C-alpha positions in Angstrom: -53.4 51.3 92.2 -49.8 52.4 92.3 -48.9 50.0 95.2 -51.0 47.2 93.8 -49.3 47.4 90.4 -45.8 47.5 91.9 -46.5 44.7 94.3 -47.3 42.5 91.2 -44.1 43.5 89.5 -40.4 42.6 89.8 -39.0 46.0 90.4 -36.0 47.1 88.3 -33.2 48.3 90.5 -30.2 50.4 89.2 -26.9 48.7 89.6 -23.5 50.4 89.2 -21.7 49.5 86.0 -18.0 50.2 86.8 -15.9 52.4 84.6 -13.8 50.4 82.2 -12.4 49.9 78.8 -13.6 47.2 76.4 -13.5 46.2 72.8 -16.8 47.1 71.2 -18.1 45.2 68.2 -17.7 41.7 66.8 -14.2 40.4 67.3 -14.5 37.2 65.3 -14.3 37.2 61.5 -16.2 34.7 59.5 -15.8 33.4 55.9 -18.9 35.5 55.0 -17.0 38.7 55.9 -14.5 38.1 53.1 -17.0 37.1 50.5 -19.6 39.8 51.4 -22.2 37.1 51.6 -23.1 38.1 55.1 -26.3 40.2 55.3 -25.4 43.9 55.7 -27.2 44.0 59.1 -24.8 41.4 60.3 -21.8 43.5 59.1 -22.8 46.6 61.0 -21.1 45.3 64.2 -17.6 46.1 62.8 -14.9 47.5 62.9 -14.1 46.7 66.4 -12.7 49.6 68.5 -11.6 50.2 72.0 -14.0 52.2 74.1 -13.7 53.6 77.6 -16.9 54.1 79.5 -17.4 56.1 82.7 -19.2 54.5 85.6 -23.0 54.6 85.3 -26.1 52.9 86.6 -28.4 50.6 84.6 -31.6 48.9 85.6 -31.3 45.3 86.4 -34.5 44.5 84.5 -36.3 45.6 81.4 -39.1 48.0 82.5 -42.2 45.9 83.1 -45.8 46.6 82.1 -46.7 47.2 85.7 -44.1 49.9 86.1 -45.1 51.4 82.8 -48.7 51.5 83.9 -47.9 53.7 86.9 -46.1 56.1 84.5 -49.1 56.1 82.1 -51.5 56.9 85.0 -49.4 59.5 86.7 -48.3 61.3 83.5 -51.5 60.7 81.6 -49.3 59.2 78.9 -50.9 57.2 76.1 -50.8 53.4 76.9 -49.5 50.8 74.5 -52.1 50.0 71.9 -52.5 46.3 72.9 -53.7 47.3 76.4 -57.5 46.9 76.8 -59.2 50.0 78.0 -55.8 51.5 78.8 -55.0 48.8 81.3 -52.3 46.1 81.5 -53.7 42.8 80.1 -54.4 40.3 83.0 -51.4 38.4 83.9 -49.1 40.7 82.0 -47.7 42.8 84.9 -44.3 41.1 85.0 -43.8 41.1 81.2 -41.6 43.8 79.8 -43.3 46.9 78.5 -43.5 46.7 74.7 -45.3 48.4 71.9 -43.6 51.6 73.1 -41.8 54.0 70.8 -38.4 55.5 71.4 -40.1 58.7 72.6 -42.3 56.7 75.0 -39.2 55.0 76.4 -37.3 58.3 76.7 -40.3 59.9 78.5 -40.6 57.1 80.9 -36.9 57.2 81.9 -37.0 61.0 82.2 -40.0 60.7 84.6 -37.7 58.5 86.8 -34.9 61.0 86.7 -33.1 58.7 84.3 -32.3 58.3 80.6 -31.8 55.7 77.9 -28.3 54.2 77.9 -26.0 55.0 75.0 -25.2 52.1 72.6 -21.7 51.9 74.0 -22.9 51.8 77.6 -25.4 49.1 76.7 -22.8 46.9 75.2 -20.3 47.5 78.1 -23.1 46.4 80.5 -24.3 43.4 78.4 -20.8 42.0 78.3 -20.5 41.9 82.1 -16.8 42.4 81.9 -16.2 39.6 79.4 -14.0 40.4 76.5 -14.4 38.9 73.0 -17.5 36.8 73.9 -20.7 36.5 71.9 -23.2 36.4 74.8 -23.6 37.9 78.3 -22.6 34.5 79.8 -19.8 33.4 77.4 -19.1 32.3 73.9 -21.6 29.5 73.4 -25.3 29.9 72.6 -27.5 28.2 75.2 -31.2 28.3 74.7 -31.7 27.6 78.4 -30.3 31.0 79.3 -32.6 33.3 77.3 -35.9 33.8 75.6 -35.3 33.7 71.9 -36.3 31.8 68.7 -40.0 31.4 69.8 -43.3 32.7 68.4 -45.0 33.1 71.7 -43.8 36.6 72.6 -41.8 37.8 75.7 -41.9 36.3 79.1 -41.6 37.7 82.6 -38.5 39.6 83.2 -35.7 38.1 85.2 -36.5 34.4 84.6 -32.9 33.6 83.7 -29.7 34.1 85.6 -28.1 37.5 85.4 -24.7 38.3 83.9 -21.7 39.2 86.0 -22.9 42.8 86.5 -26.3 41.5 87.9 -28.3 42.4 84.7 -31.1 40.2 83.5 -32.3 39.6 79.9 -29.4 41.4 78.2 -30.0 38.8 75.4 -33.4 38.0 74.2 -36.9 38.6 75.6 -37.3 42.1 74.0 -34.8 44.2 72.1 -34.1 47.4 73.9 -34.1 51.0 72.8 -30.9 52.9 73.3 -30.2 56.6 73.0 -28.2 56.5 69.8 -29.2 57.3 66.2 -28.1 54.7 63.8 -25.2 55.4 61.5 -23.6 52.5 59.7 -20.2 54.2 59.6 -20.1 55.5 63.2 -17.9 52.8 64.5 -15.1 53.9 62.2 -15.0 57.4 63.8 -16.4 56.8 67.3 -14.7 58.7 70.1 -12.6 56.5 72.3 -14.3 57.7 75.5 -18.0 57.7 76.3 -19.2 57.9 72.7 -22.5 59.8 72.6 -23.6 58.4 69.2 -24.3 60.3 66.0 -25.7 63.8 66.2 -28.6 63.0 63.8 -30.2 60.3 61.8 -33.4 58.7 60.7 -33.3 55.5 62.8 -32.6 54.6 66.4 -30.6 51.7 67.5 -32.1 48.7 69.4 -29.9 46.1 71.1 -30.0 42.6 72.6 -32.3 40.8 70.3 -35.7 39.6 71.1 -37.9 36.5 71.7 -38.4 36.3 68.0 -34.7 36.3 67.0 -32.2 33.6 66.0 -28.8 33.2 67.9 -26.8 35.5 65.7 -29.2 38.4 66.6 -29.1 38.0 70.4 -25.3 38.6 70.7 -23.9 41.4 72.8 -22.6 43.1 69.7 -25.5 42.8 67.3 -26.9 46.1 66.1 -30.4 46.6 64.8 -32.2 49.8 63.8 -35.8 50.9 63.4 -37.7 54.1 63.1 -38.1 55.8 66.5 -41.9 56.0 66.0 -42.2 52.2 65.7 -44.1 50.3 68.4 -43.5 46.6 68.2 -44.2 43.6 70.5 -40.5 42.7 70.4 -39.0 46.1 71.5 -38.8 47.3 75.1 -36.2 49.2 77.1 -34.5 49.8 80.4 -33.2 53.0 82.0 -29.7 54.3 82.8 -28.3 57.1 85.0 -25.0 58.8 85.0 -22.9 58.1 88.2 -21.9 61.1 90.3 
């Protein structure tokens, strides 16, 4: 079963994200910022701040349902609730794993000898080395480069071109769990090097936007937050590892 599942799946491979310094957060002001008319969730991406990130590895793809099924079987972990009789729905092997909680995602990564990326690591990787841009490919939204603004759910991972670091689906498809607790004021006091995120909180951060989201929510800097126990069809994850 293990080999059959993985043969049906586009395997995620870790790629090295080089050490570097970048400006984290939304660099562009809008008229809504001054008038406070912008929804609070679209203000949480500021203030901008310079962050230095050590080299690390991040999976090229979101974890697929086929990969997650191997973990479920080998670790006797509870499957996502939409699976029938504990099995991946037919034809869903290459879709990202979803309906997984933050703890589910963390457990999967730990079983691979990995971890969830920090929020700062995730944004560094999503930008692909581009400064002050809105999307992994540049500054202009292009519906042909991602899965978003639809009602049909996610699609197979890796269907669109990768960013400059070789990472697929860093915008759209499913939002991705990261390691950090959510704290609206954290950016104002974030360490300048490898920020670990807040020490505690109620919510966890998700990044990248999903198939269900509009253009402003699939940017490289958009921050969303949900309870870590939530399992939703628009939230998945990918794994990271620290570089030696």
